[in-house]
C-alpha positions in Angstrom: 162.0 57.3 159.2 159.7 59.6 157.2 157.6 62.0 159.3 153.8 61.2 158.6 152.4 64.1 160.7 150.0 66.6 159.1 151.7 69.9 158.6 149.9 73.3 158.8 150.9 75.6 156.0 150.3 79.3 156.5 149.0 81.6 153.7 151.7 83.3 151.7 152.6 86.6 153.3 152.5 88.4 149.9 148.7 88.0 149.5 146.7 91.0 150.8 143.1 90.0 151.6 141.9 93.5 150.9 143.2 93.5 147.3 141.2 92.3 144.3 142.8 89.2 142.7 142.5 88.9 139.0 141.7 85.4 137.7 143.0 84.0 134.5 140.9 84.4 131.3 139.0 81.4 129.9 141.1 79.2 127.5 140.4 79.6 123.8 140.4 75.8 123.6 137.5 75.5 126.1 134.1 74.4 124.7 131.4 77.1 124.8 127.7 76.1 124.7 125.5 78.5 122.6 121.8 78.0 123.2 119.2 78.5 120.4 116.8 81.4 120.7 113.3 80.3 121.9 110.4 82.4 120.5 108.3 83.9 123.4 105.1 83.5 121.3 105.1 80.0 119.6 108.0 78.5 121.7 109.9 77.4 118.6 113.7 77.1 119.1 115.5 79.2 116.4 119.1 79.2 115.2 121.4 81.7 117.0 121.6 85.1 115.3 118.3 85.2 113.5 116.3 88.4 113.8 112.8 86.7 113.5 111.1 83.5 114.4 111.3 80.9 111.6 107.9 79.6 112.6 105.6 82.5 113.5 107.7 85.4 112.1 107.9 87.4 115.4 110.7 90.0 115.1 112.9 89.4 118.1 114.4 92.9 118.4 110.8 94.3 118.7 109.5 91.8 121.2 108.9 93.0 124.7 110.1 91.2 127.7 107.8 88.6 129.3 106.4 88.6 132.8 107.8 86.7 135.8 106.1 83.5 134.5 107.6 83.7 131.0 104.4 84.9 129.2 105.1 87.3 126.4 103.9 90.9 126.8 102.9 91.0 123.2 100.8 88.0 122.0 99.5 87.1 118.6 96.0 85.6 117.9 96.2 81.9 117.4 94.3 79.0 115.7 94.1 76.0 118.0 93.8 72.8 116.1 92.2 69.5 117.2 95.4 68.3 118.9 95.5 71.5 121.0 98.5 73.0 119.2 98.5 76.7 118.8 99.3 78.3 115.4 100.1 82.0 115.6 98.5 84.4 113.1 101.3 86.9 112.2 100.5 90.3 110.9 99.4 90.2 107.3 98.1 87.2 105.4 98.4 83.6 106.7 97.4 80.8 104.4 96.0 77.6 105.9 96.2 74.3 104.0 98.2 71.2 103.4 100.9 73.4 101.8 100.1 76.7 103.6 101.9 78.9 106.1 99.9 76.8 108.7 100.4 73.3 107.3 97.9 70.5 108.3 98.4 67.0 106.9 94.7 66.0 106.6 93.0 64.7 103.5 89.9 66.9 104.1 92.0 70.0 103.7 93.1 71.4 100.3 96.6 72.5 99.6 95.6 76.2 99.9 92.3 76.0 101.7 91.7 79.4 103.1 93.6 82.5 104.4 93.3 84.8 107.4 94.3 88.5 107.2 95.6 90.0 110.5 95.3 93.8 110.2 96.4 95.2 113.5 94.4 92.5 115.3 91.3 92.9 113.1 90.9 89.4 111.6 89.1 88.4 108.4 88.9 85.0 106.7 88.8 84.3 102.9 87.9 81.0 101.3 90.4 80.1 98.5 88.2 77.7 96.5 88.8 74.6 98.6 87.3 71.2 97.7 85.4 70.6 100.9 84.7 74.2 101.8 85.1 76.4 104.9 82.5 77.1 107.7 82.7 79.7 110.5 80.5 79.1 113.5 78.5 76.7 111.2 78.0 79.2 108.4 79.5 78.4 105.0 81.9 80.9 103.6 81.6 81.5 99.8 84.8 81.5 97.7 86.4 84.9 97.7 84.1 86.2 100.5 85.8 87.9 103.4 84.4 87.0 106.8 85.1 88.9 110.0 86.3 86.7 112.8 85.8 86.9 116.6 87.3 85.2 119.6 86.2 81.7 120.3 84.7 81.0 116.9 85.1 77.5 115.4 86.5 77.4 111.8 85.8 74.1 110.0 87.9 73.1 107.0 86.0 70.3 105.5 85.3 68.9 109.0 88.8 69.6 110.5 88.1 72.2 113.2 90.2 75.1 114.4 89.2 77.4 117.2 90.2 81.1 117.2 91.8 82.5 120.3 92.5 86.2 120.6 94.9 87.4 123.4 93.5 89.3 126.4 89.8 88.7 125.9 89.3 85.1 127.0 87.3 86.2 130.1 85.1 88.7 128.2 81.5 88.0 127.1 81.4 86.1 123.8 80.1 87.9 120.7 76.8 86.4 119.5 76.9 84.3 116.3 76.1 85.8 112.9 72.5 85.8 111.6 71.1 87.6 114.7 70.8 91.3 115.4 73.9 92.2 117.4 74.1 94.3 120.5 75.6 97.8 120.3 77.1 99.5 123.3 77.9 103.2 123.8 80.7 104.8 125.7 79.5 107.0 128.6 79.0 110.6 127.6 77.8 113.8 129.2 77.5 115.8 125.9 74.3 116.8 124.1 73.3 114.7 121.1 72.6 116.4 117.8 71.3 113.3 116.2 70.6 109.6 116.9 71.6 106.4 115.2 68.6 104.1 115.2 68.8 100.4 115.0 65.7 98.3 115.7 64.3 99.5 119.1 67.6 101.1 120.2 68.8 104.7 119.7 72.4 105.8 120.1 73.3 109.5 120.4 75.7 111.1 117.9 77.6 114.0 119.4 78.9 117.1 117.6 82.2 116.2 115.9 83.5 112.8 115.1 81.9 109.6 116.5 84.0 106.5 115.6 82.1 103.2 115.4 83.3 99.6 115.1 83.7 96.3 116.8 86.4 97.1 119.3 86.1 98.8 122.7 87.0 102.4 122.6 84.7 103.4 119.8 82.0 105.9 120.6 79.5 103.4 119.2 80.5 99.8 119.5 78.9 97.3 117.1 79.7 93.6 117.9 78.5 92.2 114.6 81.2 89.8 113.1 81.1 91.6 109.7 82.0 94.9 111.3 85.7 95.9 111.5 87.4 96.8 114.7 87.5 100.5 113.5 84.9 100.5 110.8 84.1 104.1 110.2 82.9 107.5 111.6 79.7 109.5 111.9 80.6 113.2 111.9 78.1 115.9 113.0 78.9 119.1 111.2 77.0 122.4 111.1 75.4 121.4 107.8 74.4 117.8 108.7 75.6 114.3 109.5 78.4 112.7 107.4 79.3 109.0 107.2 82.8 107.8 106.4 84.0 104.2 105.9 87.6 104.2 107.1 88.8 101.2 105.1 86.7 98.4 106.7 87.1 94.8 105.6 83.5 94.2 104.5 82.5 97.7 103.6 79.5 99.9 104.4 76.2 99.8 102.4 74.3 103.0 102.0 70.9 102.6 100.2 72.0 99.3 98.7 75.2 100.8 97.4 78.7 100.2 98.8 80.3 103.5 99.6 84.0 104.2 98.8 86.5 104.1 101.6 87.7 107.3 103.3 85.1 109.5 101.6 82.7 111.5 103.7 79.1 111.3 102.5 76.3 113.5 103.8 73.3 111.5 105.1 69.6 112.2 104.6 66.8 111.3 107.0 65.5 108.4 104.9 68.9 106.8 104.2 69.4 103.2 105.2 72.9 102.1 106.4 73.7 98.4 106.4 76.6 97.1 108.5 76.7 93.3 108.4 73.3 92.1 109.7 72.3 95.5 111.0 70.1 98.1 109.3 70.5 101.6 110.7 69.0 105.0 110.2 69.7 108.6 111.3 67.2 110.6 113.2 67.9 114.3 113.5 
């Protein structure tokens, strides 16, 4: 008769529990799953091995790690369409239209309707001669005109509406719409002013040396007019007077009804009129 009792088998005496045991290598015949690369900005899945996102153009080897919730540390400005989809605006020029970089299949939109230039976060829109036209915050944009853009503004392409969203400022105070005199804020200073920039009923001190002005925070004089670039230009107080320089702004600087050349310092006179978008400014010594 065969013995049916359970037998206890002891561990082989040759195995030392204090020694590291090397396992066998994976078989070359085993199936290995390779996952596609998901872009941290637009969430598009990309083929393995690509260096940049095929949708938004983000360069993967320059992207920073996201936070604990998966949000990217570097974010691009986006256009949010009527369905809620976000379309990233990569650095440089992005064409919007039925056959643009941002493609929208809508009969109201031309094949190349308009384009947005992203210059280090400073955005400007240009109408490309579309059939039904482009409006920003209800204001029509003429063909070839460059229009500075701000967070939260609505962009209408023949009635199809996008909304612009800039990263990091969703909770900040919205910039007033164009057509009204815009507010100007000044960084705190303890220096002594050598001149004043006068706009309407407000006066803003110009200190000795270089005083940067523009739409972004961090400028000595911040001008929140949508036609003013993020870093628009500089007022420089020298021993022989006050000089104005346009540092390559999108919409330019008008001095006495003449657009001044970029990156050229021009000495100002007391009666000179400086126009930046909807603002008229003067220098008071």
